Backbone as CSV, one residue per row, in Angstrom:
resi,resn,N_x,N_y,N_z,CA_x,CA_y,CA_z,C_x,C_y,C_z
1,MET,-7.524,9.328,-17.549,-6.853,7.471,-16.289,-6.178,6.602,-17.881
2,SER,-5.355,6.434,-17.415,-4.289,4.852,-17.910,-5.329,3.856,-16.766
3,PRO,-5.494,2.990,-18.485,-5.951,1.558,-17.537,-4.633,1.058,-17.216
4,PHE,-3.139,1.601,-17.406,-2.636,0.846,-16.661,-1.578,1.460,-15.548
5,PRO,-1.213,0.426,-14.599,-0.751,1.268,-12.891,0.477,1.778,-13.455
6,GLN,0.917,3.113,-14.125,2.084,3.207,-14.305,2.147,4.027,-13.413
7,GLY,1.936,4.948,-12.601,1.708,5.815,-11.463,2.162,5.529,-10.549
8,ARG,1.250,3.791,-9.660,1.935,3.226,-8.198,2.512,2.675,-8.230
9,ILE,3.101,1.689,-10.008,3.965,1.239,-9.776,6.095,1.237,-10.186
10,GLY,5.595,2.604,-10.989,6.909,2.763,-11.637,6.503,3.358,-12.767
11,GLY,7.623,2.966,-13.287,8.072,2.867,-15.491,8.342,1.353,-15.594
12,ARG,9.480,0.642,-14.670,9.947,-0.675,-14.907,8.668,-1.544,-14.609
13,GLY,7.876,-1.346,-13.043,6.698,-2.434,-12.827,6.126,-2.348,-14.396
14,ALA,5.539,-0.711,-14.440,4.455,-0.793,-15.442,4.385,-1.119,-16.907
15,ILE,6.055,-1.522,-17.210,6.433,-2.003,-18.628,6.734,-3.867,-18.541
16,THR,6.749,-4.339,-17.002,6.367,-5.981,-16.426,4.796,-6.002,-16.838
17,ALA,3.772,-5.360,-16.238,2.361,-5.205,-15.733,1.912,-5.326,-17.246
18,THR,2.118,-4.317,-18.239,2.107,-4.787,-19.120,2.695,-5.836,-20.580
19,ALA,3.601,-6.406,-19.794,4.581,-7.722,-20.492,3.808,-8.522,-20.113
20,HIS,3.054,-8.449,-18.637,2.463,-9.923,-18.437,0.902,-9.886,-18.936
21,LYS,0.208,-8.800,-18.942,-0.725,-8.847,-19.613,-0.920,-9.055,-21.133
22,LEU,-0.282,-8.847,-21.987,0.134,-9.141,-23.633,0.432,-10.593,-23.277
23,ALA,1.202,-10.958,-22.945,2.083,-12.268,-22.110,0.308,-13.879,-22.381
24,CYS,-0.515,-13.054,-21.540,-1.747,-13.474,-20.451,-2.387,-13.553,-21.828
25,LEU,-2.539,-13.043,-22.416,-3.584,-12.561,-23.750,-3.008,-13.668,-24.816
26,VAL,-1.836,-13.631,-25.482,-1.043,-14.149,-26.161,-1.756,-16.195,-25.928
27,TYR,-1.100,-16.267,-24.838,-1.483,-17.554,-24.005,-2.810,-18.359,-24.043
28,ARG,-3.549,-16.961,-23.867,-5.193,-17.646,-23.801,-5.683,-17.665,-25.617
29,MET,-5.180,-16.934,-26.106,-4.908,-17.446,-27.913,-4.900,-18.618,-28.731
30,LEU,-3.542,-18.989,-27.422,-3.173,-20.379,-28.489,-3.707,-21.138,-27.382
31,LYS,-4.113,-21.505,-26.510,-4.370,-22.034,-25.600,-5.324,-22.517,-26.344
32,TYR,-6.649,-21.882,-25.955,-8.231,-21.829,-26.361,-7.899,-21.704,-28.391
33,GLY,-7.550,-21.597,-28.939,-7.829,-21.358,-30.347,-8.558,-20.006,-30.612
34,THR,-8.567,-19.085,-30.172,-9.597,-17.630,-30.364,-8.487,-16.640,-30.644
35,GLU,-9.516,-15.654,-31.270,-8.311,-14.855,-32.018,-8.919,-13.603,-30.918
36,TYR,-8.037,-12.830,-31.602,-8.255,-11.651,-30.422,-9.021,-10.747,-31.263
37,VAL,-10.403,-10.088,-30.675,-10.672,-8.918,-31.661,-10.331,-8.052,-30.491
38,ALA,-10.308,-6.944,-31.044,-10.009,-5.315,-31.127,-11.223,-4.659,-30.994
39,ARG,-11.766,-3.980,-29.608,-12.775,-3.506,-29.125,-12.891,-2.308,-30.014
40,SER,-13.521,-1.555,-30.354,-13.733,-0.206,-30.778,-13.690,0.502,-29.119
41,LEU,-13.570,1.857,-29.005,-13.500,2.526,-27.502,-15.085,3.220,-27.437
42,VAL,-15.839,3.469,-28.598,-16.850,3.797,-28.186,-17.942,2.127,-27.322
43,GLU,-17.382,0.695,-27.881,-17.947,-0.445,-27.356,-17.379,-0.848,-25.843
44,TYR,-16.099,-0.048,-26.105,-15.233,-0.392,-24.697,-15.863,0.372,-23.588
45,GLU,-16.464,1.683,-23.670,-16.561,2.238,-22.846,-18.364,2.133,-22.337
46,ALA,-19.060,1.668,-23.789,-20.308,0.723,-23.466,-20.261,0.269,-22.249
47,GLN,-19.319,-1.004,-22.557,-19.337,-1.681,-21.762,-18.924,-1.421,-20.059
48,VAL,-18.411,-0.780,-20.343,-17.652,-0.081,-18.972,-18.524,0.240,-17.688
49,ARG,-19.879,1.513,-18.734,-20.922,2.156,-18.309,-22.017,1.213,-17.724
50,GLU,-22.573,-0.351,-18.744,-23.358,-1.527,-18.320,-22.627,-2.296,-17.104
51,LYS,-21.263,-2.188,-16.738,-20.832,-2.858,-15.783,-21.275,-2.143,-14.633
52,LEU,-20.964,-0.727,-14.797,-21.184,0.870,-13.585,-22.733,0.314,-13.091
53,GLU,-23.570,0.551,-14.313,-25.070,0.528,-13.814,-25.564,-0.683,-13.494
54,ARG,-24.781,-1.985,-13.725,-25.459,-3.110,-12.924,-25.100,-3.310,-11.436
55,SER,-23.416,-3.355,-11.180,-23.130,-2.516,-9.620,-23.705,-1.268,-8.651
56,LEU,-24.018,-0.759,-9.798,-25.178,0.402,-8.937,-26.501,0.398,-8.650
57,ARG,-27.134,-0.732,-9.525,-28.172,-0.961,-8.851,-27.890,-2.605,-7.858
58,ARG,-27.445,-3.251,-7.862,-27.502,-3.997,-6.677,-26.914,-3.776,-5.565
59,LYS,-26.242,-2.470,-5.881,-25.772,-1.933,-4.165,-27.024,-1.216,-4.005
60,ALA,-27.350,-0.724,-4.849,-28.930,0.515,-4.216,-30.327,-0.648,-3.859
61,GLN,-30.462,-1.667,-4.747,-30.814,-2.842,-4.286,-30.618,-3.743,-2.419
62,ALA,-29.566,-3.638,-2.571,-28.486,-4.121,-1.311,-29.152,-2.853,-0.263
63,LEU,-28.974,-2.234,-0.315,-29.712,-0.812,0.848,-30.909,-0.416,0.635
64,GLY,-32.168,-1.451,-0.240,-33.061,-1.109,0.281,-33.412,0.712,-0.786
65,TYR,-32.567,0.717,-1.904,-33.637,1.494,-3.434,-33.693,0.923,-4.574
66,GLU,-34.447,1.948,-5.660,-34.710,1.715,-6.685,-33.656,2.433,-7.151
67,LEU,-33.155,2.222,-8.541,-32.431,3.425,-8.831,-33.358,3.972,-10.073
68,VAL,-33.759,5.133,-10.898,-34.761,4.671,-11.525,-34.104,6.617,-12.582
69,ALA,-34.385,4.987,-13.870,-33.168,6.333,-15.021,-33.846,8.215,-14.634
70,LYS,-33.181,9.303,-15.244,-33.574,9.974,-14.923,-34.070,10.375,-16.673
71,ALA,-35.615,10.954,-16.665,-35.830,11.578,-18.056,-34.928,12.778,-18.700
72,SER,-35.221,12.598,-19.908,-34.085,13.507,-20.684,-34.989,14.955,-20.641
73,PRO,-34.484,16.024,-20.386,-34.664,16.974,-20.611,-35.659,17.339,-21.889
74,SER,-36.942,17.888,-22.289,-37.605,18.107,-23.295,-36.791,19.723,-23.846
75,SER,-37.512,19.168,-24.543,-36.721,20.815,-25.417,-37.878,21.574,-25.560
76,PRO,-37.547,23.307,-24.736,-38.265,24.396,-24.571,-38.507,24.560,-25.882
77,SER,-39.652,24.797,-26.123,-40.901,25.228,-26.837,-41.004,26.299,-27.489
């Protein structure tokens, strides 16, 4: 699944959206003097998973539940 909304807005809209995203990145870099730091796919996926877990924990807590991590299956001897 692509992180860009190409399927919903068509090719021209996707190009415009991508250009807007890049323009915002460049503007922030120039305005605040920060450098662009490319993250690896592993780091990005870890961050997405962490945010998802936090979100699920909040939703579960709001419903009166508590999430517990599943114990990893032990190897059969």
